[in-house]
C-alpha positions in Angstrom: -35.5 -37.6 2.5 -37.1 -40.6 0.9 -37.4 -41.5 -2.8 -41.2 -41.2 -3.3 -43.0 -38.8 -5.6 -42.9 -36.0 -3.0 -39.1 -36.4 -2.7 -38.6 -36.4 -6.5 -40.6 -33.1 -6.7 -38.5 -31.6 -3.9 -35.3 -32.6 -5.7 -36.5 -31.0 -9.0 -37.4 -27.8 -7.2 -34.0 -27.7 -5.4 -32.1 -28.4 -8.6 -33.9 -25.4 -10.3 -32.5 -23.0 -7.7 -29.3 -21.2 -8.6 -28.0 -21.2 -5.0 -26.4 -24.2 -3.3 -28.9 -25.9 -0.9 -28.2 -28.9 1.4 -30.1 -30.3 4.3 -28.8 -32.2 7.4 -30.4 -34.5 10.0 -29.9 -34.2 13.7 -26.6 -36.1 13.5 -25.2 -33.5 11.0 -25.4 -36.0 8.1 -26.3 -34.5 4.7 -29.8 -35.7 3.5 -30.2 -33.5 0.4 -27.7 -31.8 -1.9 -28.8 -29.9 -5.0 -27.2 -29.4 -8.4 -25.9 -25.9 -7.6 -24.2 -27.3 -4.4 -22.5 -29.8 -6.7 -21.3 -27.1 -9.0 -20.0 -24.8 -6.3 -18.2 -27.5 -4.3 -17.1 -29.8 -7.1 -18.6 -32.7 -5.1 -21.1 -35.1 -6.6 -24.5 -35.5 -4.8 -24.0 -39.3 -4.3 -20.6 -38.6 -2.6 -22.1 -35.9 -0.3 -25.3 -37.7 0.9 -24.8 -39.4 4.2 -21.6 -37.7 5.0 -21.1 -35.2 7.9 -21.4 -31.6 6.4 -18.1 -30.5 7.9 -16.3 -33.3 6.0 -17.8 -32.1 2.7 -17.4 -28.4 3.0 -14.2 -27.9 5.1 -15.4 -24.4 5.8 -13.5 -21.9 8.0 -16.5 -21.6 10.3 -17.2 -25.3 10.8 -15.4 -25.8 14.1 -16.3 -22.7 16.1 -18.7 -20.5 14.2 -21.0 -23.0 12.4 -24.1 -21.1 11.3 -26.4 -24.2 11.4 -25.2 -25.0 14.9 -26.2 -21.5 16.0 -29.6 -21.9 14.4 -30.1 -25.2 16.3 -29.1 -23.6 19.6 -31.2 -20.5 19.5 -33.9 -21.4 16.9 -33.2 -18.3 14.9 -32.3 -18.4 11.2 -28.9 -17.0 10.1 -29.1 -14.6 7.1 -26.3 -13.5 4.8 -23.4 -14.8 6.9 -20.1 -15.2 5.0 -17.5 -17.9 5.0 -15.0 -19.8 2.9 -15.2 -23.4 1.8 -12.6 -25.7 0.2 -13.7 -27.3 -3.0 -12.9 -30.8 -4.1 -10.0 -29.3 -6.2 -8.6 -27.5 -3.1 -9.8 -24.1 -4.2 -10.9 -21.6 -1.5 -14.3 -20.2 -2.4 -16.0 -17.3 -0.6 -19.7 -17.9 0.0 -22.7 -16.2 1.6 -24.9 -18.5 3.6 -28.4 -18.5 5.3 -29.8 -21.2 7.6 -33.1 -22.4 9.0 -34.5 -25.3 11.0 -36.4 -28.1 9.3 -39.6 -29.5 11.0 -41.9 -32.3 10.0 -45.7 -32.2 9.8 -46.0 -32.5 13.6 -43.7 -29.5 14.1 -40.9 -31.7 15.4 -37.3 -30.6 14.5 -35.8 -33.2 12.1 -32.8 -31.2 10.9 -31.6 -28.0 9.2 -31.3 -26.5 5.8 -28.5 -24.2 4.6 -28.4 -22.2 1.3 -25.1 -20.8 0.0 -24.1 -18.5 -2.8 -20.8 -18.5 -4.6 -19.2 -15.0 -4.2 -16.2 -15.7 -6.4 -17.5 -13.7 -9.3 -18.5 -10.8 -7.1 -15.1 -10.8 -5.5 -13.4 -11.0 -8.9 -15.5 -8.1 -10.3 -14.8 -6.1 -7.2 -11.1 -6.6 -7.6 -11.3 -5.6 -11.3 -13.3 -2.5 -10.4 -10.8 -1.5 -7.7 -8.0 -2.0 -10.1 -9.6 0.1 -12.8 -10.9 2.9 -10.5 -8.1 3.0 -7.8 -5.0 5.1 -8.2 -2.6 4.6 -5.4 -5.0 4.6 -2.4 -7.4 7.0 -4.1 -10.8 5.5 -5.2 -13.1 7.0 -7.8 -14.8 6.6 -11.2 -16.6 9.9 -11.5 -15.4 12.2 -14.4 -13.9 14.6 -11.9 -11.7 11.9 -10.3 -10.9 10.3 -13.7 -9.6 13.7 -14.9 -7.4 14.0 -11.8 -6.1 10.4 -12.3 -5.1 11.3 -15.8 -3.2 14.5 -14.6 -1.3 12.9 -11.7 1.4 11.1 -13.8 2.2 14.3 -15.7 2.2 16.4 -12.5 4.4 13.9 -10.7 7.0 13.9 -13.5 7.8 17.6 -12.9 9.4 19.3 -9.9 7.1 22.3 -9.8 5.3 23.3 -6.6 1.7 22.0 -6.3 -1.3 23.5 -4.5 -4.1 21.1 -3.6 -7.4 22.8 -2.6 -10.5 21.1 -1.4 -12.8 20.7 1.6 -11.6 18.8 4.7 -11.8 15.0 4.4 -11.4 14.9 0.6 -8.0 13.1 0.7 -5.5 15.9 0.0 -2.7 14.1 1.7 -3.4 10.9 -0.3 -3.0 13.0 -3.5 0.2 14.5 -2.2 1.6 11.0 -1.4 0.5 9.8 -4.9 2.4 12.7 -6.5 5.5 11.8 -4.5 5.2 8.0 -5.1 4.9 8.5 -8.9 7.7 11.0 -9.1 11.5 10.5 -9.7 11.8 11.5 -5.9 9.9 8.4 -4.8 13.0 6.8 -3.2 13.6 9.9 -1.0 11.6 11.0 2.0 8.0 12.2 2.0 7.6 14.6 5.0 4.2 15.9 6.1 3.6 19.0 8.3 0.3 20.2 9.5 0.8 24.0 9.6 -2.4 24.5 11.7 -1.4 22.2 14.5 1.4 24.2 15.9 1.9 27.8 17.1 4.1 30.1 15.0 7.3 29.8 17.0 7.1 26.0 17.2 6.2 25.6 13.5 9.2 27.8 12.6 11.6 25.5 14.4 9.8 22.4 13.1 10.2 23.5 9.5 13.7 25.1 9.6 15.3 23.5 12.6 17.7 25.1 15.0 21.3 25.1 16.3 22.4 24.2 19.8 22.3 27.3 22.0 19.7 29.1 19.8 17.5 29.3 22.8 17.5 28.1 26.5 16.4 24.4 25.9 18.3 24.0 22.6 21.0 21.6 23.9 21.8 20.1 20.5 21.1 20.7 16.8 17.8 19.8 15.4 17.2 19.3 11.7 14.1 20.9 10.3 11.5 19.2 8.1 12.9 20.8 5.0 16.3 19.3 5.7 14.7 15.9 6.6 12.9 15.9 3.2 16.1 16.5 1.3 15.8 15.1 -2.3 12.1 14.2 -1.6 8.8 16.0 -1.0 7.6 18.2 1.8 3.8 18.3 2.2 2.6 21.6 3.9 -1.0 20.9 5.0 -3.3 23.8 5.9 -0.9 26.3 4.3 -3.7 28.9 4.6 -3.2 29.1 8.4 0.4 30.2 8.2 1.1 33.6 9.8 2.3 36.6 7.6 5.8 36.5 9.3 6.2 32.8 8.5 4.9 33.3 5.0 8.0 35.5 4.3 10.4 32.8 5.4 8.6 30.2 3.3 8.8 32.5 0.3 12.6 32.7 0.7 12.9 28.9 0.8 10.9 28.6 -2.4 12.8 31.5 -4.2 16.4 30.7 -3.1 16.2 27.0 -2.2 17.9 27.5 1.2 16.7 27.3 4.8 18.1 29.2 7.8 17.9 27.2 11.1 17.4 29.3 14.2 20.8 30.3 15.5 22.7 29.3 12.3 25.5 31.4 10.9 24.9 30.5 7.2 21.9 29.2 5.3 21.6 25.5 4.4 20.8 24.6 0.7 17.9 22.2 0.2 16.5 20.2 -2.8 12.9 19.7 -1.9 9.6 19.6 -3.9 6.8 21.5 -2.1 3.2 20.3 -2.2 0.9 22.5 -0.2 -2.8 22.0 0.7 -5.6 24.0 2.1 -9.3 23.8 2.8 -9.6 27.6 2.4 -9.9 29.7 -0.8 -6.3 31.1 -0.9 -7.3 33.4 -3.8 -9.9 35.0 -1.6 -7.3 35.3 1.3 -4.9 37.0 -1.1 -7.6 39.6 -2.1 -8.3 40.2 1.6 -4.6 40.8 2.3 -4.3 37.8 4.6 -2.0 35.7 2.4 0.9 37.0 0.4 0.3 37.1 -3.4 4.0 36.3 -4.2 3.9 33.2 -2.0 0.5 32.2 -3.5 1.9 32.3 -7.0 5.0 30.4 -5.9 3.1 27.5 -4.4 0.4 27.5 -7.1 2.5 26.6 -10.1 0.3 23.5 -10.5 -3.2 23.7 -9.1 -5.5 20.8 -8.2 -9.0 21.2 -6.8 -10.6 18.1 -5.1 -14.4 17.8 -5.3 -16.4 17.1 -2.2 -18.3 13.8 -1.9 -21.6 15.4 -2.7 -20.3 16.3 -6.2 -19.3 12.7 -6.9 -22.0 10.5 -5.4 -21.5 7.8 -8.0 -18.2 7.1 -6.2 -19.9 6.2 -2.9 -20.6 2.5 -3.7 -17.0 2.0 -5.0 -15.6 3.8 -1.9 -17.8 1.6 0.4 -16.5 -1.6 -1.3 -12.9 -0.4 -0.9 -13.5 0.5 2.8 -15.2 -2.9 3.5 -12.3 -4.7 2.1 -9.9 -2.5 4.1 -11.6 -3.1 7.4 -12.0 -6.8 6.7 -8.2 -7.0 6.5 -7.6 -4.8 9.5 -10.2 -6.4 11.8 -10.0 -10.0 10.6 -13.7 -10.0 9.7 -15.5 -11.4 6.6 -18.3 -8.9 6.0 -19.7 -9.2 2.5 -20.9 -5.7 2.0 -23.7 -3.3 2.6 -27.5 -3.9 2.2 -29.5 -2.1 -0.4 -31.3 -0.1 2.2 -28.0 1.0 3.9 -26.4 1.9 0.6 -29.5 3.9 -0.4 -29.2 5.9 2.8 -25.5 6.5 2.2 -26.2 7.7 -1.3 -28.8 10.1 0.1 -26.6 11.6 2.8 -24.7 14.8 2.2 -21.4 13.9 4.0 -20.2 17.3 5.3 -17.0 15.4 6.4 -16.6 13.9 2.9 -14.6 10.7 2.4 -13.2 10.8 6.0 -16.7 10.8 7.4 -17.7 7.9 5.1 -14.7 6.0 6.4 -15.7 6.7 10.0 -19.3 5.6 9.3 -18.1 2.3 7.7 -15.7 1.6 10.6 -18.5 2.2 13.2 -20.7 -0.2 11.2 -18.0 -2.8 11.4 -18.0 -2.6 15.1 -21.7 -3.1 15.4 -22.2 -5.7 12.6 -22.0 -9.3 13.7 -23.5 -10.8 10.6 -22.3 -11.0 7.1 -23.7 -7.8 5.8 -24.0 -4.2 7.1 -27.7 -3.2 7.6 -29.4 0.1 8.1 -29.4 -0.3 11.9 -25.6 -0.6 11.9 -25.2 3.0 10.6 -24.8 5.9 13.1 -28.0 7.3 14.8 -28.1 10.4 12.5 -28.4 8.1 9.5 -30.9 5.8 10.9 -34.7 6.3 10.8 -36.2 7.6 14.0 -37.8 4.9 16.3 -41.6 4.9 15.8 -41.3 7.2 12.8 -43.3 6.7 9.6 -42.9 3.4 7.8 -41.3 5.1 4.7 -38.4 6.3 6.9 -37.2 2.7 7.1 -36.0 3.1 3.5 -35.2 6.8 3.2 -34.2 6.3 -0.5 -35.4 3.3 -2.5 -33.2 1.6 -5.0 -35.4 3.1 -7.8 -34.9 6.6 -6.3 -31.2 6.0 -6.1 -31.1 5.0 -9.8 -33.1 8.1 -10.7 -30.7 10.3 -8.8 -27.7 8.8 -10.5 -29.1 9.2 -14.0 -30.2 12.8 -13.3 -26.8 13.6 -11.9 -24.9 12.2 -14.9 -27.3 13.9 -17.4 -26.8 17.2 -15.6 -23.1 16.9 -15.8 -23.1 16.2 -19.5 -25.8 19.0 -20.2 -28.3 16.4 -21.3 -26.0 14.5 -23.8 -27.6 11.1 -23.5 -25.0 9.2 -25.5 -22.1 10.5 -23.2 -24.3 9.9 -20.2 -25.1 6.3 -21.2 -21.3 5.6 -21.7 -20.6 7.0 -18.3 -23.4 4.8 -16.7 -22.2 1.8 -18.6 -25.6 1.1 -20.3 -27.0 1.2 -23.9 -28.5 4.5 -25.0 -31.8 2.7 -25.6 -31.8 1.4 -22.0 -31.1 5.0 -20.8 -34.0 6.4 -22.9 -36.3 3.7 -21.4 -35.2 4.5 -17.8 -35.6 8.2 -18.3 -39.2 7.6 -19.3 -40.1 5.0 -16.7 -38.4 6.8 -13.8 -39.6 10.3 -14.9 -36.1 11.8 -15.0 -36.0 15.4 -16.0 -33.5 16.0 -18.8 -31.7 19.4 -18.7 -33.0 21.9 -21.3 -29.5 22.2 -22.9 -29.9 18.7 -24.4 -26.6 17.5 -25.8 -28.3 16.2 -29.0 -29.5 19.7 -29.8 -26.2 21.3 -29.0 -24.4 18.9 -31.5 -26.7 20.0 -34.4 -26.0 23.7 -34.0 
């Protein structure tokens, strides 16, 4: 760029932009470098102009995955790719970048332009959020999850049996592991058994073990899972699928703290904490005579009920951020996050498979996503709009609708108490009042303000 009036106006415009902007000529030399670029990189404009862009940015994508080079090669702009640059102080900074080709008045290509945004604050905030709303590997900020987080340290300190109930995919084993990891037994084994995965005879030998010669193929002793968990915790998943005969044997273990391996002459004492889990309503099975009431009360000394994902939709953005960070580590990618449209669709979906289904959806999106952000078309077919469908299907739930849903959900949970709802949402009560009016949110009849006056 020259130094005439037009160039000065361009510099003023570029300097007013909060994102870093630089331009290069066909030899990759920087021809413009705005004030935000100076701030993010720590490099002065006069030191950047005329230098090769790779010598200024030292980005991790410069050599093989240069976004500007791709744009020059295929003529297509790059939008929301992610990378890391090294500042003049040697600090590694995450950035989100977009590129385009520069043409002169005669439509001849004269160079390229790249804009970039500093994601350091976003990354820092995400870490703070994950630290504040993550307990072991469990993620959540909804009141239901917060209450569970508060209970876990107290539950872990005891040795009482725990029953965890909740739909499939809600993270029952994660809670069981958290209880173990926080307990005085943390240095001893955590042994998990899926009671629905094995037939009765195999499950019996798996739990209690056997002695050599107990049956034809028993050539040597085998320790059961209860013995392997000595001093630690045994997790009995899908306890509701255990047969009546095996329920009797489990009851004896809990009552007398001994196990009897198949073919053994004498029982073996065990010191094990039992954490059981089920996706069935055990109380209902007890009434129907399908589950022993004495065993039920033995394993249900402490009871936890995990909510399904529909009941805690406000946790979805936090869970998505956690999963994106997880798959970035596992797959060596650098995906920045999820687009507004994709997040709105996830917020609107019912998730019959709960958190496990959400994890599968994000993992699939990672496979399909080649850019820096997960878009609507990266989601599974059942979450995407139908081809040739109505235009509004492209965005099944607008950001405004998503905000309205969140506010209505929190107000419902607090029976219309706007002050408590505003605290939960992290906004001022006056802001909440304004949003209720502008979005047309229906406030529950049992308004919390009226209730307090009574």
